[in-house]
C-alpha angles and dihedrals in degrees: 000000000000115000097214121140115251087234093062125092110310095350096254103211126237093191127064117270112253126224089248092056090050092050092047093055097101099150131064115254090025100105127015127185124197137187142161123235131189121226124190117222132183089263105036142306126314123200123210124194112192132185114208127196107221097208097050093032088223134129103248098181140007145172133197129201142155090239128057099226134141089263088068091061093041092052092049091051092047090048092052093048092047091052097042104039117200107039100150093126096041119125116216135195132190134169122255096276117146090235089068092048096048126119090246095055099055094056088048088059092048092051089065096061 
């Protein structure tokens, strides 16, 4: 899990989101979830990183690439922020993937302050 202080950016969580936190998310840009999935194609594999807003139940940002690197997560986050605007109070959660713990991802969070 990401070791980012709760005071930073959108307080990216290091603990799983509880059912109560999901039910309390009653505003857009309050709670985002993100994950990476692998999709097989005729040519090779394709990786998709999506950022979902819990309140609106919509994908607010995404990124696709043939490699599952930290840049995939950074691009998805940047895409979500560009589409949603002010997200300074947003709470985020990702699984324990190395892409979300990488040196490139933490500065991407801090850029959004």
